[in-house]
C-alpha positions in Angstrom: 8.5 16.2 -5.3 5.5 14.2 -4.2 4.5 14.8 -0.6 2.9 11.8 1.1 1.5 12.3 4.6 -0.4 9.1 5.1 0.0 5.6 3.7 -2.9 3.3 3.5 -2.8 -0.4 2.7 -5.9 -2.3 1.3 -5.9 -5.9 2.6 -8.1 -7.3 -0.2 -6.3 -8.4 -3.4 -6.6 -6.4 -6.6 -6.5 -7.4 -10.2 -3.3 -5.9 -11.4 -4.8 -5.1 -14.9 -6.7 -2.3 -13.2 -5.8 1.2 -14.5 -6.0 4.5 -12.8 -9.8 5.0 -13.1 -10.6 1.5 -11.8 -8.0 1.9 -9.0 -9.5 5.3 -8.0 -13.0 3.7 -7.8 -11.5 1.0 -5.6 -9.9 3.6 -3.3 -13.2 5.4 -2.9 -14.9 2.0 -2.2 -12.4 0.9 0.4 -11.2 4.1 1.9 -14.3 6.4 1.4 -12.4 9.0 -0.6 -9.0 9.8 -2.2 -7.5 12.4 0.1 -4.7 14.7 -1.0 -1.1 13.7 0.0 -2.2 10.1 0.7 -0.8 6.9 -0.9 -3.1 3.9 -1.3 -1.4 0.4 -1.7 -2.9 -2.6 -3.3 -1.4 -6.1 -4.1 -2.4 -9.0 -6.2 -3.6 -12.3 -4.7 -0.1 -13.8 -4.6 1.4 -10.6 -3.1 4.1 -10.5 -5.8 3.0 -7.3 -7.4 1.9 -4.0 -5.9 0.2 -0.9 -7.2 0.2 2.5 -5.4 -2.2 5.3 -6.2 -1.0 8.7 -4.8 -3.1 11.8 -4.8 -0.7 14.8 -4.8 -3.4 17.5 -4.4 -3.6 18.2 -8.1 -3.8 14.8 -9.7 -3.1 11.1 -9.4 0.1 9.1 -9.7 0.0 5.4 -10.4 3.1 3.4 -9.5 3.8 -0.3 -9.8 6.3 -2.7 -8.2 7.0 -6.3 -8.8 9.2 -8.8 -6.8 11.0 -11.3 -8.9 11.6 -13.5 -5.8 9.5 -13.9 -2.7 6.4 -11.9 -2.0 5.3 -8.8 -0.1 4.3 -9.2 3.5 0.8 -8.0 3.1 -1.9 -7.0 5.7 -4.2 -9.7 6.9 -7.9 -9.3 6.2 -8.7 -9.8 9.9 -7.3 -6.3 10.5 -10.1 -4.9 8.3 -10.2 -3.7 4.7 -7.5 -1.1 5.4 -4.4 -0.5 7.5 -2.5 2.7 8.0 1.3 2.4 7.7 4.1 4.5 9.1 6.9 5.6 6.9 9.2 3.0 8.4 6.6 0.2 7.7 6.2 1.5 4.1 10.0 1.2 3.5 10.1 -2.3 4.9 7.1 -3.4 2.9 8.5 -2.2 -0.5 11.7 -4.0 0.2 9.9 -7.3 0.9 10.5 -7.2 4.7 8.0 -8.0 7.4 6.7 -4.5 8.1 4.3 -5.8 10.8 7.3 -6.3 13.0 8.7 -2.8 12.8 8.5 -1.1 16.2 8.2 2.5 17.3 11.7 3.6 16.3 11.9 1.4 13.2 13.5 -1.5 15.0 12.5 -5.0 14.0 11.8 -6.6 17.4 10.2 -10.0 16.5 11.5 -12.5 14.0 
């Protein structure tokens, strides 16, 4: 089982043709390093596709997700190049829900 302790979202779009090596270089550029047990999330410009790079302590996992309808509610660049997500925010994001509105106990409080 992959253990993920921190989830980081990059706010700048990524070319989805990027493979694991290019994505790792982008992680180092945006986040400073690829730390064990961390997940790094990237989306394309239209926010319809997402790639996730996970460092499990031994190697890298590259995952992809695509929405056929709608788009992911991605982080705004005014927050900076990176945003840390909670587990509840991560689950909302991958389902296409507005993760920015998830409160302390996983409750959506603003529509």
